[in-house]
SESETI-634571 format. One line per field, with one value per residue: x, y, z of N, C-alpha, C in turn; residue in three letters. Coordinates in pm, whole numbers, padded with zeros to 5 digits. Example, Ala and Ser with C-alpha at 12.3 -4.5 7.8 and 13.67 -1.06 7.14 Angstrom:
<vexkols>
neast: 01319,01285 .
nnorth: -00569,-00225 .
nup: 00780,00708 .
caeast: 01230,01367 .
canorth: -00450,-00106 .
caup: 00780,00714 .
ceast: 01320,01290 .
cnorth: -00330,00003 .
cup: 00780,00787 .
rest: Ala,Ser .
</vexkols>
This chain:
<vexkols>
neast: -05164,-05473,-05788,-05978,-05877,-05908,-06186,-06256,-06160,-06232,-06410,-06278,-06021,-05945,-05934,-05729,-05510,-05493,-05505,-05576,-05815,-06018,-06142,-06281,-06458,-06604,-06720,-06885,-07028,-07084,-07042,-07107,-07003,-06749,-06780,-06935,-07025,-07029,-06821,-06603,-06655,-06786,-06743,-06576,-06699,-06956,-07035,-07052,-07277,-07476,-07487,-07583,-07419,-07284,-07119,-06918,-06849,-06764,-06543,-06380,-06322,-06194,-05970,-05842,-05782,-05609,-05395,-05278,-05010,-04959,-05095,-04926,-04881,-05086,-05018,-05063,-05317,-05646,-05969,-06144,-06043,-06148 .
nnorth: -01950,-01859,-01688,-01780,-02028,-02145,-02158,-02380,-02594,-02872,-02847,-02989,-03015,-02747,-02692,-02867,-02775,-02506,-02422,-02187,-02115,-02230,-02078,-01889,-02048,-02152,-01915,-01834,-02061,-02221,-02457,-02715,-02765,-02881,-03146,-03246,-03484,-03412,-03238,-03356,-03379,-03148,-02840,-02533,-02309,-02411,-02466,-02207,-02114,-02304,-02266,-02017,-01796,-01466,-01414,-01214,-01122,-01361,-01445,-01221,-01225,-01471,-01425,-01231,-01385,-01576,-01424,-01334,-01395,-01708,-01739,-01739,-02054,-02167,-02346,-02664,-02695,-02817,-02814,-02930,-02844,-02597 .
nup: -00591,-00715,-00643,-00822,-00879,-00630,-00608,-00755,-00616,-00398,-00088,00110,-00006,-00007,00269,00344,00192,00253,00552,00689,00584,00727,00934,00784,00638,00851,00955,00743,00659,00878,01153,01078,00831,00845,00914,00719,00477,00211,00171,00060,-00209,-00288,-00448,-00365,-00478,-00532,-00269,-00166,-00301,-00220,00055,00060,00085,00056,-00231,-00288,-00032,00093,-00071,-00044,00232,00240,00077,00232,00461,00356,00280,00512,00740,00908,01233,01545,01687,01540,01350,01220,01319,01293,01128,01316,01550,01596 .
caeast: -05300,-05566,-05921,-06050,-05829,-05968,-06329,-06276,-06118,-06335,-06396,-06173,-05892,-05913,-05895,-05600,-05403,-05493,-05572,-05630,-05950,-06114,-06219,-06372,-06565,-06686,-06797,-06984,-07108,-07116,-06958,-07143,-06924,-06630,-06819,-07025,-06969,-07020,-06698,-06507,-06689,-06844,-06645,-06593,-06799,-07086,-07066,-07093,-07416,-07564,-07500,-07638,-07324,-07265,-06989,-06820,-06805,-06691,-06413,-06299,-06274,-06100,-05846,-05778,-05729,-05499,-05283,-05217,-04923,-05021,-05081,-04842,-04954,-05194,-04965,-05106,-05454,-05743,-06102,-06208,-05990,-06217 .
canorth: -01994,-01746,-01719,-01861,-02165,-02191,-02185,-02512,-02697,-02917,-02787,-03065,-02976,-02612,-02703,-02935,-02696,-02373,-02432,-02057,-02101,-02290,-01975,-01827,-02146,-02155,-01790,-01821,-02182,-02284,-02567,-02842,-02777,-02962,-03286,-03277,-03577,-03348,-03159,-03431,-03362,-03016,-02735,-02412,-02226,-02472,-02446,-02067,-02105,-02389,-02205,-01884,-01693,-01358,-01447,-01107,-01122,-01484,-01445,-01115,-01276,-01578,-01363,-01169,-01491,-01644,-01331,-01312,-01503,-01793,-01691,-01824,-02164,-02219,-02448,-02798,-02698,-02870,-02754,-02984,-02770,-02469 .
caup: -00617,-00723,-00592,-00921,-00857,-00505,-00627,-00816,-00521,-00306,00045,00178,-00064,00042,00410,00353,00132,00312,00682,00731,00531,00819,01003,00686,00614,00973,00964,00635,00639,01005,01199,01014,00709,00868,00927,00608,00380,00079,00164,-00021,-00350,-00313,-00472,-00285,-00546,-00507,-00128,-00150,-00348,-00139,00188,00036,00127,-00041,-00291,-00273,00108,00120,-00137,00018,00360,00212,00028,00349,00548,00290,00268,00643,00787,01010,01370,01629,01747,01457,01260,01255,01366,01198,01150,01436,01666,01611 .
ceast: -05392,-05701,-06002,-06004,-05895,-06113,-06355,-06226,-06240,-06310,-06283,-06035,-05849,-05864,-05757,-05486,-05388,-05568,-05632,-05773,-06057,-06202,-06320,-06489,-06660,-06776,-06907,-07077,-07151,-07029,-06987,-07061,-06809,-06660,-06904,-06959,-06952,-06891,-06592,-06530,-06736,-06735,-06676,-06702,-06940,-07129,-07113,-07241,-07512,-07590,-07550,-07550,-07318,-07126,-06882,-06763,-06719,-06551,-06322,-06238,-06171,-05966,-05770,-05712,-05607,-05376,-05209,-05123,-04994,-04994,-04995,-04928,-05062,-05147,-05010,-05247,-05543,-05877,-06171,-06156,-06065,-06324 .
cnorth: -01872,-01787,-01800,-02006,-02225,-02231,-02322,-02626,-02750,-02849,-02858,-03028,-02838,-02618,-02767,-02848,-02559,-02375,-02300,-02036,-02152,-02185,-01908,-01921,-02152,-02032,-01781,-01941,-02249,-02405,-02698,-02868,-02876,-03111,-03334,-03373,-03514,-03268,-03226,-03405,-03222,-02912,-02615,-02324,-02281,-02450,-02303,-02053,-02182,-02326,-02062,-01774,-01586,-01379,-01340,-01104,-01244,-01478,-01332,-01164,-01388,-01522,-01300,-01275,-01558,-01555,-01312,-01426,-01583,-01737,-01790,-01932,-02223,-02328,-02585,-02806,-02751,-02804,-02807,-02917,-02640,-02476 .
cup: -00613,-00665,-00692,-00911,-00734,-00527,-00686,-00728,-00447,-00171,00120,00125,-00016,00186,00425,00301,00195,00445,00731,00681,00627,00887,00909,00657,00733,00980,00860,00622,00768,01034,01127,00887,00727,00879,00811,00509,00241,00062,00077,-00170,-00385,-00336,-00384,-00348,-00523,-00363,-00101,-00190,-00259,-00003,00181,00095,00019,-00101,-00270,-00132,00138,00059,-00087,00149,00340,00166,00144,00437,00486,00275,00400,00677,00896,01149,01448,01693,01659,01361,01311,01309,01256,01224,01276,01562,01691,01716 .
rest: Met,Thr,Leu,Ser,Asp,Val,Ser,Thr,Leu,Thr,Val,Lys,Glu,Leu,Leu,Gln,Ser,Arg,Pro,Ala,Ser,Ala,Ala,Val,Leu,Tyr,Asn,His,Phe,Gly,Ala,Ser,Cys,Phe,Glu,Cys,Pro,Ala,Ala,Val,Glu,Glu,Thr,Val,Asp,Phe,Ala,Val,Arg,Val,His,Glu,Ala,Val,Pro,Glu,Asp,Phe,Tyr,Arg,Asp,Leu,Ala,Asp,Ala,Leu,Glu,Lys,Pro,Ala,Ala,Ala,Gly,Ser,Val,Gly,Arg,Thr,Pro,Ser,Asp,Leu .
</vexkols>
């Protein structure tokens, strides 16, 4: 999956398919992102714009997080565990 593919996913789809993205979303959008009803329909690209994140920084951090192997003990964690 490329970053352009990720940008068209909803926030919820990203979290479900790539749990490592949770920390990046938290760092750039805040904790409210995980409970937001819009996460079901809002694309990642739209969320970047709505939350006024710097796209280059967000997508760089996301790429870095998705490239790293999962940390020990992080398997099965959900955004609500953060």
